N, C-alpha and C positions, 0 to 999 in steps of 0.2 A: 184961222184955219189950222188944223193940226198938222204937224210935220209929217210929210209922207214917209212911209217905210222905205228903206233902202233895199229890202229883201226882194228877190226875184226868183222865179222858178228855174232850177238848174238840173240838168241830167246828172245822174250819179251811178257808179258801178260799185257794188259791194265786193271787196277783195278778200276779206277774212273775218272770222268771228271766233273769239277764244274766251273761255271762262277764266276768270281770275280769282273768283271767290264763289261760294255757294250762291247760285241765283244771280250772279253779277257778271255781265258780259262786256267785252271790248271788241268793237268793230273798227276796221279800217276800210275806208272807201276812197275811190278815185273821183275827185271833183276839183279840177284845176282852178276854176274861178273861185270856188269857196275857199280853197287852201290859200289862195293869194290875198283874199279880202277879209276873212273873218278875223276878229280880234278877241283876246281873252275876255270872257264874261258874256259874249254874245251867244246866240243859239241858232238852231235851224229846225225847221219842221219837215220831217221826212215822210213820204208816202210809203206805207208798208204794204206790199202786194200780197195777194192771197185771199182777200175777202172783199168782194165788191160792195158789201153793205157798209164797210167802214169808209166814210166819205172824208173824214178829217185826217190830216197829217198828224204825226206825233212829234212833240218837241224834245230836243236833246241839246245839252251843253256838249262842248268838245274838250278833249284832253290835250291834244296837240295838233298842229298843222305843219305840213312840210311843203312850202310853196315850190321848191325845186322838183320834188317828186309828184306834186299835184295831188297829195293825199291828206285826208283828215281822219283822225282817230277819235272815237267817242265811246262813252261807257254808259251803261244803264243797268238797272235791276229788272228782272223779269217779274212783272206785276200784273199782267193781264194778257188778253188774246193777242193784241198787237205786238207786244214785246216778245211773247212766245214765238210768234210767227217770224219776227225779225231775227231771233236767235237761231232759227232753224233754216234760214235761207242759205242756199249754196253760194260759194264764191262764183262771181260772174253775173249775179243777179243785177238787173238794171231797173232803176226806178227814178224818181225825181224828188227834189226837196225845195223848200222855200227858205232862202237865206242869202247873206247873213242877216240876222234879225236882232233887234233890240240894241240896248246901250250896255257896253261892257264895263269892266273895272276902270276906274279913273286913277291913273298913275302918272305923276309928273316928273319922276326921276329924282326928286329931292328927298325921298324917304330913306333915312339912314338904316332903320331897322323896322321890320313889319312882323306882326303876328297874324298867322292865317289859321283859322279854325274851321274844320269841315267834318262832315259825317255822311255816310251812305253815298247816294249818287251825287251829292253835293261836293264830293271830292274831285269830280272831273274839272269844274272850273277853277278849283283851288290849284290843281297841277299846272294848268295853263297860266294862271296868275303868278305862281312861284317862278316859272321860267321868265316871265316878263320882268318881274322885280329884280331877279338876279342879273338880267341883262343890263340893268341900270346900276348894278353894284350894291343893291340893297341887301343887308343881312336879313335872312328870313328864318323864322322859327314856325314850325307847323304842329298843330294839335289835331289828331284825328280821333273821333269817337265812333265806337262800334259796339255791337252786342257782345261779340266774342273776338278772339284773336284771328279766327278764320275769316272774319268779315272785314278785316283791315285790308285796304287796297292802296296801291301806288306808293308805298314806302320807297321801293327801289327807284322809281322814276323821280321822286322828290329829292332823294339823296343824290341821285345822278345829276340833277341840275344845280346842285351846290347849296341846298338849304343848310343852315347852321345846325338845326336839330329837328328830329322827328319825335313827337311825343304822343303816345297812345293812351287812350282812356277806354276801358272796356267795362260793360255792365257786369260781366261775370268774373272780372279780375284776372283773366287768362293772359293778359298782356298789359304792361304799363300800369297806370293808375286804376284802381278798382273803384269806379264811379264815373262822374260826368266830366266832359271837357271843360265845363265852367270851373270845376275844382282845380284842374291843372292850370287854367288861365289865371285864376286868382293868385296862385303861387308864383307864376312866371311874371305877372305884373308887379308883384312885390319885390322881385329879384332883379328884373331887367328893365331897361328903358326902351320904349317903342314910340314910333312916330305915327303909326297907323295900324288899325285892326281891320281884317277882312274875314267874312264868314259866309258859308253856304252849307245848308243841310236842313234837318228837320226844323220846323218853325219854333217849337219850344226851346230848342238848343240855341237858335239864333237870337231869340228874345233874351235869353240869359247872357249871351255874349254881348249883345247891345247894351244891356244894363251895366255890366262890368266895365265896358269901355266908357260909358257915360260917367260912371263914378270916378274913373281915372282921368276924365277930361281928355279922352283920346278920340279922334275921328274914327268912325267905323262905317264900312260899307258892307251891305248884305245883298246877296243874290237870292231873290225870292223865287219860289216855285209856286205855280198856279196852273189851273187848267186852261192852257192856251189853245183855243179852238182854231183860230184862223192864223194867228201869228203876225197880223199887220193892223190890228186895232179896229176891226170891223164888228166883231161879235160881242165884245165887252164881257166875255165869260171869265177873263183873268183879272178883273179889277180887284184891287185891294184898298183898304182904308189907309189914308195918310193924313197928316195934319193939314194938308191942302185940299182934302176931299178925296173922292175916288180917283184912282189912277190905274191905268192898265199896265200889267207886268210886261207885256210884249212890246209896248211902245215907249213907256216911260222908264221901264226897267230892262232886263230883270234886276240890274244892280241899282240899289237905292242907298241914299244916306240913311243909316239906321235910325237917326233922330227924326226922320220924316215919317217913319212907319208907325201906325197905330197897332201896337202889339196886343 
């Protein structure tokens, strides 16, 4: 029998919504139960009000949770009708979500130094992970990839939680390295010692990160993005290929050992 999902339907109130980059939004919501139970790398599926024809909730990772305030902050790119409606909802809007869902980052507290590589909306779980690692005393270096400097997000939050370095790679060269995050990672692996690599972002980027980690004989965890229809393993729309066969991102992930993923 498959392991049942721990996710449950919870009421939520949207408190604020702010743009932090072109087409990139950050929401804060009140949901005491979720704030208390969600762990870095997990996700939730939120019902976006405003269109009765949209039956499925939309999955999001989270940036931070404040159990004492009962709030959760999450980030997303505006990419379709659901996210456009979500970005336009006024403060005080009430809806519901399914969460906490999935399996998050695996951190045992023994990592002396970790390299985190993210891009796009994949930066949300990277921020939550950085805070978790720093709470264990792990030295953290971060690489963020983006098309342009204006699309870089969460540098302030990452530096605020105590990461050792923030390194940008932009397609147009407007900030940091002119090129790919993998270029920066190769240089950093040649210069510094790490115990673990973590990545979340576009699949081609993560495939490159996984390849470099394997070449360096470093463990690597990746947070996969897929079309999660239900969020609790019933619809099978989020299945990906692994060395053990098809596995659902919502139940077996979203965090996987990068060596298990068929890239």
